[in-house]
C-alpha positions in Angstrom: -61.8 1.7 -9.0 -60.0 -0.6 -11.2 -58.5 -3.9 -10.2 -55.0 -5.2 -11.0 -54.0 -8.7 -11.9 -51.4 -8.8 -9.1 -51.7 -7.5 -5.5 -49.9 -4.2 -4.7 -47.2 -5.8 -2.5 -46.2 -8.0 -5.4 -45.9 -5.0 -7.7 -43.5 -3.4 -5.2 -41.3 -6.5 -5.2 -41.2 -6.6 -9.0 -40.4 -2.8 -9.1 -37.5 -3.3 -6.6 -36.0 -6.2 -8.6 -36.2 -4.1 -11.8 -34.5 -1.2 -10.0 -31.7 -3.4 -8.7 -31.2 -5.0 -12.1 -31.1 -1.5 -13.8 -28.5 -0.3 -11.3 -26.4 -3.4 -11.8 -26.4 -3.0 -15.6 -25.5 0.7 -15.2 -22.5 0.0 -12.9 -21.3 -2.8 -15.2 -21.4 -0.6 -18.3 -19.7 2.3 -16.4 -16.8 0.0 -15.6 -14.1 0.2 -13.0 -12.4 3.5 -12.4 -9.0 3.6 -13.9 -6.1 3.3 -11.5 -3.5 6.1 -11.4 -0.4 5.3 -13.4 1.8 5.2 -10.2 -0.1 2.3 -8.8 2.1 0.0 -10.9 5.1 1.4 -8.9 5.4 -1.2 -6.2 9.1 -1.8 -5.8 12.3 0.3 -5.7 15.7 0.5 -4.2 16.0 3.0 -1.3 18.5 3.3 1.6 20.6 0.5 0.2 17.9 -2.2 0.0 15.0 -3.3 -2.0 11.6 -2.1 -0.8 8.2 -3.4 -1.9 4.7 -2.2 -1.0 1.1 -2.4 -2.2 -1.5 0.3 -2.9 -4.9 0.4 -1.3 -7.0 3.2 -2.7 -4.5 5.9 -3.0 -2.3 5.0 0.0 0.9 3.0 0.4 0.2 -0.1 2.3 2.6 -2.5 4.0 6.1 -1.3 2.8 8.9 -3.6 3.7 12.5 -4.3 2.7 14.3 -7.3 1.3 17.9 -8.2 1.1 19.4 -7.2 -2.3 21.6 -10.3 -2.3 19.4 -13.1 -1.2 15.8 -11.7 -1.3 15.2 -12.6 2.4 12.8 -10.5 4.4 14.9 -8.1 6.6 14.3 -7.7 10.3 14.8 -4.4 12.1 16.7 -3.3 15.2 15.8 0.1 16.5 17.2 -0.4 20.0 19.3 2.8 19.7 16.0 4.7 19.9 15.0 3.1 23.2 17.9 4.1 25.4 19.4 7.4 26.5 22.8 7.9 24.9 24.6 10.2 22.6 24.5 7.6 19.9 22.6 8.5 16.8 19.0 7.2 16.8 18.5 4.9 13.8 16.9 1.8 12.6 19.0 -1.0 11.2 17.6 -3.6 8.8 19.4 -6.9 9.2 19.5 -10.0 6.9 19.4 -13.1 9.1 20.2 -15.2 6.0 23.5 -13.4 5.2 25.1 -13.8 8.6 23.1 -11.2 10.5 24.7 -8.4 8.5 23.3 -4.9 8.5 21.9 -4.3 5.0 20.4 -0.8 5.5 20.3 1.9 8.2 17.8 4.7 8.3 18.9 7.5 10.7 16.4 9.6 12.7 14.2 7.3 14.7 12.6 4.0 15.4 10.8 1.6 13.0 7.8 3.8 12.6 10.0 6.7 11.7 12.0 4.6 9.2 8.8 3.3 7.5 7.5 6.9 7.3 10.8 8.0 5.7 10.4 5.3 3.1 6.8 6.4 2.4 7.8 10.0 2.1 10.6 9.0 -0.4 8.1 7.0 -2.4 5.8 10.0 -2.5 8.6 12.3 -3.5 9.6 10.1 -6.4 6.0 10.0 -7.6 5.6 13.8 -7.4 8.8 14.4 -9.3 8.2 11.6 -11.8 11.5 10.0 -10.8 9.8 6.6 -10.3 9.3 6.4 -14.1 13.0 6.1 -14.7 13.3 2.8 -12.9 
């Protein structure tokens, strides 16, 4: 049997630090994965107003609309979706800064439906390459 200058448990610790250091160097040299080109597409005009959003991974996150005149954040009114009537179900987006005027209206449903319609339009513009023209 031969003896070592360091106890076995200390060799395990040294080996673990070396492994962590090697992995760290590898991932730094590998670099960050390149983002898809469309991730720079974060603003566009749709439904009569300016929409902005962020990308998290490959998903649209937090789309919202802003007044094209004063840049105020718009508020929504989807009350037509919550009552029984023959009135068309829609979500209106209103600027409180411009005299409570309706800036945009998305027909078809409530706030969730309207935001989904915007996300679908963003996706369509990316698939067709239309977003590059803006």
